[in-house]
N, C-alpha and C positions, 0 to 999 in steps of 0.2 A: 493644054488638057486634051485627050482624045475625046472625040465625040463618042456619046452614046449610042451603041448599036442600036437598030430598029428594034422597037418593042415586040417582044414574042405575041403579044396580043393586046390591042387596045380596041374597045369598042364603046361606041356612045350611042344609045337609043333615045329617043324622044327627048333630044337634048333641047335646052333652050340657048338662043342666040345671045352671045355675050354683048354688052353695050358697046358703043364706039370707042368711049375714053379707054375702056378695059382691053379692047381688042389693040389698041394702039400703045397701050402702055409698055415700056422698056422693062425688060427682066433685069433686075439689079441686086447685087447684095443678096442674093437667094441664100446662101448657106450661112446658117447661124455661126456666131463666133464660138469656137469650141472653149470649153471650161472644165477644168477638172473637179473632181468632188469637192476638194477643199475651197474651190472658188465659185461654188454654185452661187448663182445671183439671187440669194435670199434678200438682201436689203433693197432689191428693187420692187419688191412685193409687199402689198399691205395686207395684213392679215386680219380676217374678218370672221364671223361666225353666222350661220346660217341656220335657222330652226326648220324643221319639217315635223308634222306628227309631234310625237312626244320625245324628239331627239334633237340635239343641237351638234353641229359638225363644224369644223374649222375649213376655212379656204383661203386661198393665196389669188389676190388680184393684181393685176399690173396693165397699165396702157391708159390712155386718155380717157375721161369722163365723156359719156354721150356719144362714144363711139360704138359701131356694131360690136356686139359681144360674142365671144367663143369659149365655150366650156371646153378646157383641155383635160383629158382623162390619162391616170396614170397607166404604166405599164404594172406588170406583177410586182414589180419591185416596191411600190408605194410612191409617195411624193418625195422624190430624191432631186438630184442635182440634173439628171437627163430631162424629165417632163418639165422642170423649171427652165432649162434652156429652151426647151420647145416653145413655152409659153411666152417667153420673153421675145423670142424671135418673131412670134405671131403679133406680138405688140408693135414691135418696131417695124413691121412691113409698111412700105410707104403709103399704102391704103389705108392704114390705121385700123387697128382693132384693140378691144380691151378684152383681155384674155382673164379666165378665172379657173384655178385649179380646186377642186373639191376633194378633200381627204378622205377618200372612201376607206381607208384603213385605221381612221381615227388615230393617227399618230405614229403607227408602226410602218417600220421600213425592212425590208429583207435585205441582207447582207451577202447572201448568197443564194444560188438556184434553189436548195432546199428549203430555205426559210421562205423564199418569195412563193414557192409552190405551195406551202403551207398555208400563207397568208390568202392567197388566192383560192384554194379550195374551202376557206373558212367563210370567204366573203358571202353576205346575204346579197345575192345578186338582184332580188326584187327591191332590196333595201338601197342598194346602189343606184337602181334607177329612179328611185323616189328622191335621192340625194340629187341627182342629175336634173330632174324637173326643177327641183328647189333652187338649185343653182341658175338654170336659165330664167326661171321667175325672178330671182333676185337681180339677175343684170336687167332684165326688162324694167323691173319697178326702180332702177337706178341709172337710168338714161339712156340704155340701149334700146332702139325701136325694133331691131332684130337681132336674133341670137342663133349661132350654128354651135353643133358639138363636133368635136375631133378627139380622137385618141390613139393610142399606140398599143399592140399586142392586147392584152386585157382590155384596155381603154378602147381598142378599136372595135372589139365585139360590142362593148357597151355603147358605143356610138351608134353602131348600126341600130341596136336595140332601141336606142332612144328615137330613132327615125320612124319607129313602130309603135312606142308606147308613150312618146313624151308629145302631146300635140302641139305645144308652143315652140317646138324647135323648128327653124325656117331652114336649115341645110346641114348636112354631115359630110365629113371626110373622116374614113377610117383607114388605119393603116395596120396593114397584117393582122387581122382577128376577125371571126365571125361568132356570132352568138349562137349557143345551143338552141334547137328546136323548143325545147321546154321554155327558155326565156322569151324567144321573139321569132317570128317568121318574117324573114325579109321581103317576102311576097305582099306582105301587108303594110310595107313603109308607105309614109304619108309625106315624107319629106325628102328633098333631091339628095342622092347619095353618090359620092365619088370614093372608090376605094382603091387602095395601093398594095400590092404584093411582091414578094422576091421570086423569081422562077426557081430558085433552089431551097426555099423554105421548105423544112422537113417536118413542121408540126402538122400531121396527118389530120385532115378534118376540121381544123382549126384556122390555118392560114396556108397552107400547102396549095398547089395548083389546083388541086380537085375541090378543095374549098372556094376557092376564088371562082372556078368555072360555075359551081353549084350557086353561089351568091348571084352572079351573073344572070342565070336563069330566072332565079326569083326576083331579081330586081326588075327584069324585063316583064314579068307578068304582074308586077305591082302597077305599072302606068307611071311612076315618077320618074322624072329626068335622072340619069344616072350615067356614071362611067367606071370601068373596072380596067386598071392598069397593071400590067405586071412586068417587072423589069429584069432583063436578063443577067444572070451571074450574081443576083443580089439573093442573100439568105434572110433570114429572120432578123427583124430589128436593124435593118439597114440604115435608117435615118439617124441613128445614134452616132455621132460622130466627135464626141470629146474624147480626151485621152482617156479617161477613165472608162467612158462607154465602150471603147474600142478594144482596151484591155479586158474588160468583161464580157464582151462578145467572143473575142479569141479564146478566154478560159471555158467558154461553152461550145468551142469547135468552130466558130464561124469566122473565117479568116479573110472574108471579102471586104474590100473597101471600094466605093464606087462613087466619087465626089458628083460625076455628071448625073448619075441617077438621083441623089440626094437633091441637086440644083432644079432637076426637071420636074421632081416631085411636088418641091416647094412651089416652083412656078405654076404647076396645076392647082395646087391648093389656094393659092392668092387669087387665081382666075375664077375659080369655083365659089369660093366664099365671096369674092367682090361681087361676082354676078348675082349671088343669091341675097346678099346682106345690105350691099350698097345701093342696090337699084330702089328706087321710090315704089 
């Protein structure tokens, strides 16, 4: 496997030191097993229901009880095979996490980009933040002493919003998404944030390089530990490596595949969440 080129831009400010065991841990089995849509790992998940305010929503949980929790937020597609692949991979990391996917679309899934765009446009974003907070608190009430939030695309933006708006969150890792200023101001983040972006992502103002640089400036002013990583040659949703995920990306004009970047991003994810959630 060819080595990943030097990152275009990596900056860590106000960073906390990793514990010695984490610093010494080997990076192994970083890339999640690829699964087709038909083989999505649904059977591995426990379906639960969470109540907040006057609504009840479904969520999907995987991983050992009493482990640190991580809320895993969907892309604009909904709770489909790819977000379940990510959650299962997180739960199977050797450090051990309990992953929970809240169903922000209430059972709806976009089968093409037009449907996904429609679903995302109709999302009650403030309500989604309330779902995230309820999910974090469910994990804390059910054995997880610390809980992080991660997400991809739309879920990445909501992850960063949770660092601002959900006081119970202990750490965030966001993949290619930044919230609107109307939803949340990252300069007001209260939890450590790690963020990942593709160099050739063309979703201007949401996940392109300009959005990443703007986020970096705001996180610097927040005073929380943070990292912003940009991966050369990678477009949007570069973490999606299942056969159907690759096919879907190519249908949207994203032909890049970079296993080394995926491995590196998962390694950083694990180190960040481990330092934040596994420490006493």
